[in-house]
N, C-alpha and C positions, 0 to 999 in steps of 0.2 A: 629715765634711766637709759644709759647707753646699751645698745644691742650687742650681745656677745657673739662672736664668731665661734661656732662649735663644729668640730670635725665629726663626721659620722661615717661608718662603714656602710657602703651601699648608697642608694639614691633616696630622695624624698619619698616617703611612703614606706620605707623599710622599718624594721623593728628598732634599729638604732635611732632613726629619726623620731619614732614614737617615744622612745626612752628620753631623748634629749628634750622633746617638747614637755613631757611630764615633769622632768626634773627642774628645768629652768623656767617654764611657762612659755607658751607659744609666742607671746608678744615680745619676749626678751632676747630671742636668739636669731641668728642667721645660720642655718645649717649649711655645711660645706661637704658635699658628697665625696667619698674616696673609694677607689676601685678595690682596695685591699687594706688589711690592717697594717701591713708594712708601709704602704703609702701614707696612711693616716699618721703613723708615728713619725715618719720622715717630715711631713708637713708641719706637725706640731713642734718638732725640734727646730725647724726653720722659722718658727714664730709666725706662721701663716694664719694662726687662729689663737684664741684665748684658751680654749678648752677642747677636749675630745671626749667622746663617749665610746667605751670599748666593752664588748661582751667578754666576760671572764669565765663564767660557768653556767651550766644548764642542768636542771634537775633530772633530765632524762639521759643526757649524753655525758655529763660530768664536766671536767675542766677543759678549757681551751688552752692546752699546754703551751702552744707557740706564743700566745699573748703574754704569758708570764715572762718569757725570755725577752720579748720585745719591750715590755715595760721596764724590766731591770736594766737592759742595755740603754734605754733612752735617757735615763736619769730624770724622767718626769715623776711627779708626785701624785699619789692618789688623793683626791680632794673630797670624794664622796662616793656613794653607791646608790643604785636604784634597782629594785627587784620588780620585774614585770611579768605578768602572766602572758604567755604567748598564745594567741588565738589565730587560727588559720581559716580563711574563707575562700570559697570557690567563686571565681568571677569571670565574666566574658562580656563581649559586646552586647549592648541592650537588645532585647527582643528574641534572644535565643533560649531554647529549652535544653535541659540536661541531656536529653536523648539525642540532641544534635551535636554534642561535643565529642570530637574524635581524639583530641590530644589535650593533656594537661601539663603545663610547664611550670617548674618552680625549682628552688634550691633543693639539693639532695636531702638535706635535713628535714625540710618541710614535707617533701614527698614521703619520706620514711615515717614521719609522725602522723600522716594522714592515710597511710596505705590501706588500713582496714576499711575505710570508707569506700574504696574503689574495688573491693574484693568481688562484688557481684555485678560490676559494671565492666563487662569484658570488652565492650566496644571502645573503651577509652585507653589510650596509650599514655603512660607516664614518662615524661621527658625531663631530664635534669638540665638546669640552667645555672647561671652565675648568681642569681639573686631573685628573691620573691618579687620585689617591687619592679625590677627591670622586666621580669616576665610579663607583668601587667602592662607596663608602658609599651612594650613591643606590640602587644595585641592592639592597643589603642592607636599607636603610630602607623602601623601597617594595615589596620582594619581587617584583621584576620578572623574570618568566620570559621566556626567549628573548633576553635582552640579556646581553652580556659587557662587561668592561672590560679595558683594558690598564693594568696598574699593577705595583707592587712586591709581592714575597712577603709583606712586612710588612702591606700592605693586605689581602691575602687572610686573614691571621691575625687582624687587628683586626676585620674586618667579616664573618667567618665564610663566606668564599667558597671555592669549590673551583677549583684551578688546572687548566685544561683543556690548557694547553700552556706549557712553560717556555722562556724565552730565545728569543722569537720575533723579536727584532731582526735586521735584515738584516746589520748590521756589528757584529761582536763587539768591535771596537776603539773602543768608544764610551765615552769618559771625560768627566766634567765636573769642572772645578776650582772648588771652593767656597772662599770667603774667610770667615774668622772675624773679625768686626769688633766694636769697642766703644770705650769710654773708659778702662776700667781694665785692668790686667794680667791675664793668664790665671792661673787658680788652680793653677799648678805648685808642686810641693814646693820647688823651687829655681828661680831664674830663669836659664835657659840663654841663652847669647849668640847673637844673631841671625846668620844667614848669608845672608839675602835681604832686598832692599828694593824697594819700589815707589815710584816718583817720578812727578811730573807737572810739566811745565814748558812755557813759551812761549818762542819765539825770535824774533830779528829776522828779517824777511822778506828775507833776502839769501842769495846763493849760498854754500854751504859751511857754513852755521851748524849744521845738524844733524850733518854729517860731523865737525865740530870736537868736538861733544859726545861722539859715539861713539868718536872717537879717544882722548879723555881717559879714558873708561871702560875702553877696551882697555889703555891705557898703565898704568893702576893695577890691572890684572889682574882686573877685574870681568867676569863672564860675562853678556852680555846674553841673557836668555831670552825676552823679549817686548818688542815696541814697537808701540804702537797710536796712531794719530793721529785726532783729532776736531776738527771746525771750531769756532772760537770764535764763539759766537752774537752776531750784530750787528757782526762785524768781518770784512769780506770777505777771503778768502784768508789768514787767520791761523788757526793750529792749536795745539791742546793736544797734547802728546806724553806718552803714558803709557808708562813704561819699567819693566820688572822686571829685576833683575840679582842674581846670586848672587856670593858672595865667600868666601874662606877666611880673610882677614885683615881685621879691623875697622878697623885703622889705614889700610889701603889704601883701604877704602871711604870713610872720613872725608876722606882726602886727595883722593879723586876728587870728592867733594861740594864741597870748597873750591875745586878747580880749575875746575869747570863753573859755579859760581855767577855769576861775572862775565859769562859768556856767555849767561845766561838773563835774560829780562825778569822772569820769576817762576818760582820753584822751590819746590815743596812736597813734603814727605816724607809719603806716604800711609801708610807703615808700614815697620817694620824687624822681621823675624820669622824663624822657622825654616821651612825648606822642609818639604814633606810627608814626605820621606825622613828628614830630621833629627828631626822630631817622633816618628816611629816608633822611631828609635834612642834618643831621649831617654826615651820611655815604657818601653822594654825595660830601660834602665839603672835607672830608678826601681823597676821591678818587682823587678829583681835585688837592689837595695839593701834593699827591704822583706823579701824572702825571706831574705836573709842575716841580717837583724836578728832575724827570728823563729826 
């Protein structure tokens, strides 16, 4: 199988890298690090890669609103999703003890999610950085004694660091939903039928317009899993509505689209794809087929 080039935000060892490995399988991808989400979308639009993995929401901090705008403006399609539990680990150069650590560097979000762990460790200064994995790499490259990083277990493996403490996040129910985006179809052995869609639309600024849309989705037995509104830049009090919905019957979904279209100023389909759970089931079925053939 041809290796797929997959753009990730951050470097190897980042959570985006972990999500890409889990979704595509490690042997099937070449990860391409990006300094920012804007750079990632720009490179994908320029066809520098087949796919990209993009964080869209987190159970603790909510939606990454800027990524909704980047996705809509890019014209790329959502091809899949992956939900991953985020675990944070404290790591430093081998041979050090926690009492020797003076500074801990990591992304601001990671520091915030682990703040409680450091409450009674007054000798340690928390320092914000651009990325979790980059914080780990700097320690390894510069051989910095007395500094630790909060990053993934993969980062510790890649950069030869020793984990001083596992799973130091305050809340264990910390999940991020990543989207797999691109122009072409995913490299599945056979093309499974979608059971989820992401839509974006604008409505007339009048009473009941959104309620009418939601009623139609309900009537056609679509399950609304998310709704997010963002203001339309340059148009006061007008909003874009981003909606995720799941369905068991493709014909019901198509009928719902036909019904809501006249109610929208503009309606775009950002993607029709398999849910995280359906992807796992599909992969297991493919593995079973291959095993039976062999």
